[in-house]
C-alpha positions in Angstrom: 87.4 26.7 53.2 87.4 28.5 56.4 90.1 30.9 57.5 91.4 31.1 61.2 91.8 34.6 62.9 93.4 34.5 66.3 92.9 38.1 68.2 94.6 38.6 71.2 94.8 41.2 73.8 96.4 41.9 76.8 95.1 41.8 80.5 96.0 44.3 83.4 99.6 45.3 83.9 101.0 47.7 86.5 99.5 51.1 85.9 96.7 49.8 83.7 94.3 48.0 86.1 91.6 47.9 83.1 93.1 47.4 80.0 91.0 48.5 76.6 92.8 45.8 74.7 91.2 43.2 76.8 87.4 44.8 76.6 87.9 44.9 72.8 88.7 41.4 72.6 85.7 40.6 74.7 83.6 42.7 72.3 85.0 40.9 69.4 84.4 37.6 70.9 80.7 38.3 70.9 80.9 38.7 67.2 82.1 35.2 66.6 78.6 34.4 64.6 79.0 37.4 62.4 82.7 36.2 61.6 81.5 32.7 60.9 79.1 34.0 58.2 82.4 35.7 56.3 83.8 31.7 56.7 86.3 32.8 59.5 86.8 31.0 62.6 87.5 33.7 65.1 89.9 32.5 68.2 90.2 35.2 70.9 92.6 35.1 73.6 94.0 37.1 76.8 97.9 37.3 76.7 99.4 37.3 80.4 101.3 40.4 81.1 104.4 39.0 82.2 107.5 38.4 80.2 108.0 34.5 81.2 104.6 33.4 80.2 104.3 35.3 77.0 106.2 33.2 74.7 104.9 29.8 75.8 101.1 31.3 75.5 101.6 32.6 72.1 103.2 29.4 70.7 100.3 27.5 72.5 97.4 29.5 71.1 99.4 29.1 67.4 99.6 25.3 68.0 95.8 25.2 68.7 94.3 27.7 66.7 96.5 27.5 63.5 95.7 31.1 62.4 95.9 32.3 59.0 96.1 35.9 60.5 97.0 37.3 63.9 95.4 40.7 65.2 97.3 41.9 68.9 95.8 44.7 70.8 97.5 46.4 73.3 96.9 50.0 74.9 99.2 53.1 74.8 98.0 55.2 77.4 99.8 58.6 76.1 98.5 58.0 72.4 95.5 59.7 71.4 94.4 57.3 68.4 94.3 54.0 67.3 97.8 52.9 66.1 98.4 50.3 63.5 102.1 49.1 64.2 104.2 48.3 61.3 107.7 47.1 63.1 108.6 45.3 65.9 112.4 45.3 67.4 114.4 42.6 69.0 114.1 44.5 72.2 112.6 44.9 75.5 113.1 47.5 78.3 114.8 46.8 81.5 113.2 49.5 83.4 109.3 48.4 83.7 108.3 45.6 85.7 105.4 43.4 84.2 102.5 42.2 86.3 104.5 39.7 88.0 107.2 42.5 88.9 109.6 40.9 86.9 112.5 42.7 84.8 113.6 40.6 81.8 117.0 38.9 82.0 118.2 40.6 78.9 117.2 43.5 76.4 117.1 40.9 73.4 113.7 39.2 73.0 115.6 36.4 71.2 119.5 36.3 70.8 120.6 35.8 67.6 117.4 36.7 65.9 116.9 39.6 63.4 116.9 43.1 65.0 113.3 44.0 63.4 110.2 42.7 61.4 107.8 44.6 59.4 104.4 43.5 59.2 102.9 41.9 55.8 99.6 43.4 56.7 98.6 46.5 54.7 98.8 48.9 57.8 97.9 52.2 55.7 94.8 50.1 54.3 93.9 49.2 58.1 94.3 52.7 59.1 92.3 54.1 56.6 89.6 51.4 57.1 89.5 52.4 60.7 89.0 56.1 60.1 86.2 55.6 57.9 84.5 54.1 61.0 85.1 57.5 62.6 88.1 56.1 64.7 91.2 58.6 64.9 93.8 56.1 63.4 97.3 56.2 62.5 100.0 54.3 61.2 103.2 54.0 63.6 106.7 52.4 63.4 107.2 52.1 66.8 105.4 49.2 69.1 107.6 50.3 72.0 109.9 48.2 74.3 107.7 46.4 76.5 105.1 43.5 76.2 103.3 44.9 73.0 106.5 44.8 71.3 107.6 41.6 72.3 104.4 39.7 71.5 104.2 41.3 68.1 108.3 40.6 67.6 107.5 36.8 68.7 104.3 36.4 66.2 106.5 37.7 63.1 109.3 35.6 64.1 107.1 32.7 64.4 106.3 33.3 60.6 102.6 34.5 61.4 100.7 37.1 59.3 100.6 39.3 62.3 99.6 43.2 63.1 99.6 44.8 66.4 97.1 47.9 67.0 97.6 49.9 69.9 94.4 51.2 71.5 94.6 54.5 73.2 93.7 54.8 76.7 90.0 55.8 77.1 89.8 55.9 81.1 88.9 59.4 81.0 85.9 58.6 78.5 84.4 56.0 80.8 85.3 52.9 78.6 83.1 50.3 79.0 82.0 47.3 76.8 78.9 49.0 75.9 80.7 52.5 75.3 80.6 54.2 71.7 84.5 54.4 71.5 84.8 50.6 72.1 81.9 49.9 69.4 83.5 51.9 66.9 86.6 50.4 67.5 85.2 46.7 67.2 83.2 47.8 64.2 86.8 49.0 62.3 88.4 45.7 63.6 85.5 43.8 61.9 85.5 45.6 58.7 89.4 45.6 58.5 
């Protein structure tokens, strides 16, 4: 019986014209055949970097793909290692506009919902597998307060087996689809 894996990463947003998460999704999408050999139906998507569009897009993706697991990817420009996030909080910043230059109307993502969720994924094991591929990786308890945390929170709220990975910003290393850094990350993601 085939299992479905949804891999979704964010596109560009203010301050991040080229998002490594979007590039990583593209690299993984080219590996669909390898996933199929392991009896995994790989579905890849780019998430909108807009608060108003994020929840409806996630809901559609979950309905269309019925994933058994969800891997969400985003960028954390100040981090120097791949971060396996373990917790999503029911909060969003009112200080940073999204790609549509909009600010959320409320600090809570979902009113009346739990304050936070913890991933059911084995974060320490995922981090160890990534490190074994030569990718500097750490476990993190702070997915931030922007769209990454919002997507993670909504995914866990919708009772999905989800994990969120923050990629560092490799712009200084001229990240491209053929870059060794991106290939190493993609290999780590495939093994995980």
